[in-house]
C-alpha positions as CSV (number, residue, x, y, z in Angstrom):
1,M,-24.3,26.1,7.5
2,T,-21.1,27.1,8.0
3,A,-19.4,29.3,4.9
4,Q,-17.1,27.5,2.4
5,L,-14.0,27.9,2.6
6,R,-12.4,29.0,-1.0
7,I,-9.5,27.8,-2.7
8,A,-7.7,27.7,-5.6
9,V,-5.8,25.4,-7.9
10,I,-2.6,25.9,-8.6
11,G,-1.3,23.9,-12.1
12,A,-3.7,22.9,-14.6
13,G,-1.8,19.6,-16.1
14,Y,-1.7,16.3,-15.2
15,W,-3.4,16.5,-11.5
16,G,-5.2,19.9,-11.3
17,P,-8.1,19.0,-12.9
18,N,-9.1,16.4,-10.2
19,L,-8.1,18.5,-7.4
20,A,-10.6,21.1,-9.5
21,R,-13.5,18.7,-10.0
22,N,-13.1,17.4,-5.9
23,F,-13.7,20.6,-4.9
24,R,-16.0,21.8,-7.3
25,A,-17.9,18.6,-5.6
26,S,-17.5,19.5,-2.2
27,D,-20.1,21.1,-0.1
28,Q,-17.3,22.4,2.0
29,W,-15.9,24.3,-0.2
30,E,-15.5,27.3,-2.8
31,L,-13.6,26.2,-5.9
32,A,-12.5,30.1,-6.2
33,A,-9.6,30.0,-9.7
34,I,-7.6,28.2,-11.0
35,C,-4.3,29.6,-11.7
36,D,-1.8,28.7,-14.6
37,I,1.1,30.0,-16.6
38,D,-1.1,28.5,-19.6
39,A,-4.1,30.4,-19.6
40,A,-5.4,28.3,-22.5
41,R,-5.1,24.9,-20.6
42,A,-6.4,26.9,-16.8
43,Q,-9.6,27.9,-19.5
44,R,-10.0,24.2,-19.8
45,V,-10.2,22.7,-16.5
46,A,-11.8,26.3,-15.8
47,D,-14.5,25.1,-18.4
48,Q,-15.0,21.4,-17.2
49,V,-16.5,22.2,-13.7
50,G,-18.3,24.9,-14.7
51,G,-16.8,27.9,-15.2
52,V,-14.4,30.0,-12.5
53,P,-11.5,32.8,-12.4
54,V,-8.6,31.8,-14.5
55,L,-5.4,33.4,-13.9
56,T,-1.7,33.3,-15.1
57,D,-0.2,35.1,-12.1
58,V,0.2,33.5,-8.7
59,A,0.4,37.0,-7.5
60,D,-3.1,37.7,-7.8
61,L,-3.6,34.8,-5.5
62,W,-1.6,36.2,-2.3
63,A,-2.8,39.6,-2.9
64,D,-6.5,38.1,-2.3
65,A,-8.0,38.1,1.4
66,S,-11.1,35.9,0.2
67,I,-8.8,32.8,-0.4
68,D,-8.5,30.6,2.2
69,A,-6.0,28.5,0.7
70,V,-4.8,27.1,-2.2
71,A,-4.4,23.5,-3.7
72,I,-1.0,23.2,-5.5
73,A,0.1,20.8,-8.5
74,T,2.8,20.9,-10.3
75,P,6.6,19.6,-10.6
76,A,8.1,19.7,-6.8
77,R,11.1,21.5,-8.3
78,T,8.1,24.7,-7.7
79,H,7.2,24.1,-4.4
80,H,9.4,25.4,-2.3
81,A,8.3,28.6,-3.6
82,L,5.3,28.4,-4.2
83,V,4.4,26.9,-0.9
84,V,6.4,29.9,1.5
85,A,5.2,32.4,-0.9
86,A,1.6,31.0,-0.2
87,L,2.0,31.1,3.6
88,G,3.3,34.2,3.8
89,A,-0.1,35.6,2.5
90,S,-1.7,33.7,5.3
91,K,-2.9,30.7,3.0
92,H,-3.0,27.6,3.5
93,V,-1.6,25.2,1.7
94,L,-2.5,21.0,0.5
95,V,1.1,20.3,-2.5
96,E,0.8,17.2,-4.5
97,K,3.3,14.6,-3.6
98,P,6.6,14.5,-3.1
99,L,6.4,17.9,-0.8
100,A,9.9,19.0,-2.4
101,D,12.5,17.9,-4.3
102,D,14.9,17.3,-1.0
103,R,14.8,17.1,2.1
104,E,16.0,20.9,2.9
105,R,13.8,23.4,1.3
106,G,10.8,20.4,3.0
107,G,11.9,20.5,6.4
108,L,11.9,25.1,5.7
109,M,8.4,24.6,4.7
110,V,7.2,22.2,7.6
111,K,8.7,25.3,9.6
112,E,7.0,27.8,7.8
113,A,3.7,26.1,7.9
114,T,4.4,25.5,11.8
115,E,5.6,29.3,13.4
116,R,2.5,31.1,11.2
117,G,-0.3,28.1,12.1
118,L,-1.4,27.4,8.6
119,V,-1.7,24.1,7.8
120,L,0.7,22.3,5.5
121,M,-1.0,18.9,3.9
122,A,0.6,16.9,1.3
123,D,-1.7,15.4,-0.8
124,H,-0.9,11.3,-0.7
125,T,-3.8,10.4,-1.9
126,Y,-4.0,6.9,-1.6
127,C,-4.1,7.7,2.2
128,Y,-7.7,8.4,1.9
129,T,-9.0,5.5,-0.1
130,P,-10.8,2.7,1.8
131,A,-8.7,0.3,1.3
132,V,-6.0,1.7,2.6
133,Q,-8.1,3.2,5.5
134,K,-9.2,-0.1,6.2
135,I,-5.5,-1.3,6.5
136,R,-4.2,0.7,8.6
137,E,-7.4,0.4,10.8
138,L,-6.9,-3.0,10.8
139,V,-2.8,-2.6,11.9
140,A,-4.3,-0.4,15.1
141,D,-6.7,-3.3,15.7
142,G,-4.2,-5.5,16.4
143,A,-5.6,-7.5,13.7
144,L,-2.4,-8.5,11.5
145,G,-0.3,-8.5,15.3
146,D,3.4,-7.4,14.9
147,I,4.4,-6.9,11.9
148,L,7.0,-9.0,10.0
149,F,7.2,-7.5,6.9
150,I,6.0,-5.6,4.2
151,D,6.4,-6.0,0.0
152,S,4.9,-3.6,-2.4
153,V,5.0,-3.9,-6.0
154,R,4.2,-0.5,-8.2
155,I,5.2,-1.7,-12.1
156,N,3.8,-0.7,-15.5
157,L,5.2,0.5,-18.7
158,G,5.3,3.9,-17.6
159,L,6.0,7.8,-18.9
160,I,9.6,8.6,-18.9
161,Q,10.2,11.6,-16.5
162,P,12.6,14.0,-17.7
163,D,12.9,15.1,-15.1
164,V,13.1,12.6,-11.9
165,D,13.5,8.8,-12.0
166,V,11.9,6.1,-11.2
167,F,11.6,6.5,-7.3
168,W,10.8,9.8,-7.4
169,D,8.2,9.3,-10.0
170,L,6.5,5.9,-8.1
171,A,7.7,5.2,-5.0
172,P,6.1,8.3,-3.0
173,H,2.7,6.3,-3.2
174,D,4.1,3.0,-1.5
175,L,6.5,5.5,1.0
176,S,3.2,7.6,1.7
177,I,1.2,4.5,2.5
178,L,3.5,2.9,4.6
179,D,4.2,6.4,6.6
180,F,0.1,6.3,7.4
181,I,-0.3,2.5,8.2
182,I,2.3,2.3,9.9
183,P,2.2,2.6,14.0
184,G,4.2,6.4,14.7
185,G,4.7,6.1,11.3
186,L,7.9,5.8,8.3
187,R,10.8,5.5,10.4
188,P,13.7,3.3,9.0
189,H,16.8,3.0,10.1
190,S,18.5,3.4,6.8
191,V,17.6,3.0,3.5
192,S,19.0,0.9,0.5
193,A,18.1,1.2,-2.9
194,Q,19.3,-0.1,-6.2
195,G,18.6,0.8,-9.7
196,A,19.4,0.0,-13.1
197,D,19.0,1.9,-16.6
198,P,18.4,-0.5,-19.3
199,L,17.3,1.6,-21.8
200,G,20.3,4.6,-21.4
201,A,17.2,7.0,-20.7
202,G,20.3,8.6,-18.2
203,K,18.2,7.6,-14.6
204,A,16.9,4.8,-12.9
205,C,13.7,3.5,-14.7
206,V,14.0,0.3,-12.3
207,G,13.9,0.1,-8.8
208,Y,14.4,-1.3,-5.8
209,L,13.9,0.5,-1.9
210,T,15.1,-1.9,1.1
211,I,14.0,-0.2,4.2
212,P,14.4,-1.6,7.6
213,F,12.2,0.0,10.7
214,G,12.7,-1.5,14.1
215,K,11.9,-5.1,15.8
216,G,13.7,-7.0,12.9
217,A,10.5,-6.1,10.2
218,I,11.5,-4.9,7.1
219,A,9.9,-3.7,3.8
220,H,11.2,-4.1,0.5
221,V,9.2,-1.4,-2.3
222,H,9.2,-2.6,-5.8
223,V,8.7,0.9,-8.8
224,N,8.7,0.1,-12.7
225,W,8.6,2.0,-15.5
226,L,9.0,-0.8,-17.7
227,S,6.8,-3.3,-16.9
228,P,4.4,-4.6,-20.1
229,T,1.8,-5.2,-17.7
230,K,0.5,-3.4,-14.5
231,I,1.1,-4.4,-11.2
232,R,-0.4,-3.2,-7.6
233,N,0.2,-5.4,-5.2
234,M,0.7,-4.9,-1.3
235,V,1.7,-7.9,1.0
236,I,2.0,-7.3,5.1
237,G,3.3,-10.3,6.8
238,G,2.5,-10.2,10.9
239,T,2.7,-12.1,13.5
240,K,-0.8,-13.1,13.6
241,R,-2.0,-12.6,10.0
242,T,-1.1,-11.5,6.7
243,L,-2.7,-9.3,4.0
244,V,-2.8,-8.5,0.7
245,W,-4.1,-6.0,-1.2
246,D,-4.6,-5.8,-5.3
247,D,-5.7,-2.4,-5.9
248,L,-6.7,-3.3,-9.4
249,N,-9.4,-6.4,-8.3
250,P,-12.6,-4.0,-7.2
251,Q,-14.0,-7.2,-6.8
252,Q,-12.0,-8.2,-3.8
253,R,-8.8,-5.6,-3.1
254,L,-8.2,-6.8,0.3
255,S,-7.6,-10.9,1.6
256,I,-6.9,-11.0,5.1
257,Y,-5.0,-15.3,5.4
258,D,-5.0,-16.6,9.1
259,R,-1.8,-18.5,7.9
260,G,1.5,-18.0,8.8
261,V,5.1,-19.6,11.0
262,D,5.0,-19.7,14.7
263,I,8.3,-20.5,16.6
264,E,8.5,-20.9,20.0
265,R,11.6,-20.9,21.6
266,Q,12.6,-22.7,24.4
267,S,15.4,-22.3,26.9
268,A,18.1,-25.5,26.5
269,G,18.8,-24.3,30.7
270,T,22.5,-23.6,31.5
271,A,23.6,-24.1,28.9
272,E,22.3,-21.0,27.6
273,R,21.5,-22.1,24.6
274,T,17.5,-22.3,22.4
275,A,15.9,-24.9,20.9
276,A,12.9,-23.3,17.9
277,T,10.2,-25.5,17.4
278,V,8.6,-24.4,14.2
279,S,5.0,-24.8,13.6
280,Y,2.8,-23.7,10.5
281,R,-0.3,-22.4,10.5
282,L,-3.3,-22.7,7.7
283,G,-6.3,-21.1,8.8
284,D,-9.1,-19.1,7.1
285,T,-9.4,-16.2,4.5
286,W,-11.6,-13.6,4.3
287,S,-12.2,-10.4,2.6
288,P,-13.4,-7.5,4.0
289,A,-16.3,-5.0,2.9
290,L,-15.2,-1.9,1.9
291,P,-17.1,1.9,1.5
292,E,-17.3,3.3,-1.4
293,G,-16.0,6.8,-1.7
294,E,-13.4,8.8,-4.1
295,A,-10.3,9.0,-1.9
296,L,-9.8,12.6,-3.6
297,S,-13.0,14.1,-1.8
298,L,-12.3,12.1,1.4
299,M,-9.1,14.3,1.1
300,A,-10.9,17.7,0.4
301,A,-12.9,16.9,3.1
302,E,-9.9,16.3,5.7
303,F,-8.2,19.2,4.6
304,A,-11.2,21.0,5.2
305,G,-11.9,20.0,8.6
306,A,-8.0,20.5,9.6
307,I,-8.3,24.2,8.8
308,R,-11.6,24.8,10.6
309,E,-11.1,22.5,13.8
310,G,-7.3,23.5,13.9
311,R,-5.3,20.6,14.2
312,P,-2.9,19.3,11.7
313,P,-4.2,16.3,9.3
314,L,-3.8,12.8,8.8
315,T,-0.9,13.5,6.0
316,D,-0.1,16.7,7.4
317,G,3.9,18.1,6.8
318,Y,5.7,15.6,8.3
319,S,4.4,13.3,6.8
320,G,5.6,14.4,3.9
321,M,8.7,14.9,5.4
322,R,9.5,11.6,6.5
323,V,8.5,10.2,3.1
324,L,11.2,13.1,1.3
325,S,13.4,11.8,3.8
326,V,13.6,8.4,2.6
327,L,13.7,9.9,-0.9
328,D,16.7,11.6,-0.2
329,A,18.5,8.9,1.7
330,A,17.4,6.8,-1.7
331,A,19.1,8.9,-3.5
332,V,22.5,9.0,-2.0
333,S,22.0,5.0,-1.4
334,L,21.5,4.7,-5.1
335,R,25.2,6.8,-6.2
336,A,26.9,5.0,-3.8
337,A,26.1,1.6,-5.4
338,G,23.6,0.6,-3.0
339,A,25.0,1.3,0.5
340,A,22.3,1.5,3.2
341,V,22.5,4.7,4.3
342,P,21.8,5.8,7.8
343,L,18.3,7.9,8.4
344,T,17.2,10.5,11.4
345,L,15.1,12.6,10.9
346,T,16.5,14.8,13.9
347,T,17.2,17.6,12.4
348,P,16.8,21.3,13.8
349,E,14.1,22.6,11.8
350,L,12.1,19.2,11.9
351,E,12.4,18.4,16.1
352,A,9.2,17.5,16.5
353,I,9.5,14.6,14.4
354,A,11.9,13.0,16.9
């Protein structure tokens, strides 16, 4: 039997306990420690998972050669320093979304991991849900045809964050999903962002992202902390079929509609005009069966597999950078009153993405 990999979780706040529980339950991992500057908080998480060592200084983790990897569940502003230190100590790293608090620091993290031959994985949890894995499969198999549009809505009466706006808080989920399901990843030509702060909170509490991503296709992402109802919907329209994902409907999360608009263009001869014949297709609707499984459990298995096999994980550092690049461009657009910001991923740190 292959020996378990040893991992420590850094951060015992909101997300750290979920990571600790899943790594403790995995037969591929040994949970070696919980690390947090608040010893009492770390101890509570350690007790919840059956008891593991508690640390308050990350330097103790870097010095422990028996620890193979760390999972970082701390605020984005702390990611760069922690990730670079972990990589410098020869640890593989799983880091909570977003990858960093700006594109430049994220790029340096990816470069460091690449040069050291270590796995840097973004914890884009939704990408490991059965629903999103099925969406990726359907898109890759051509079941929807060429993608024409994607509409995503993620709204609820949420906690207004003290250090980030609604884009940085909620949109990474949607952007990571888009990056996962669009063949070749999310590589838009430009990003436009419009936000509103009707409460006077000092940051956008309601936001809209517009993302053209090739061949006339467009994605639209709506995020909102102020909605009294919680909605988690995504509509993906293709040339063949349209998919609707309702994440809050456990009985029917995915619905595939064989409905749409067909346009046949015919040449008008020497006048070089075109005539369009429009027809509407009204076919069947069906819902694919989805396997049961916790996303974080699948994510933990993917992290272990990437380390053992020496390969990039499904949500690697480059995936995290593509999401981060859109967030960075959105921040620029927001300051420019919604102006479209051209986006390129060809930076010196990330030549491999281009």
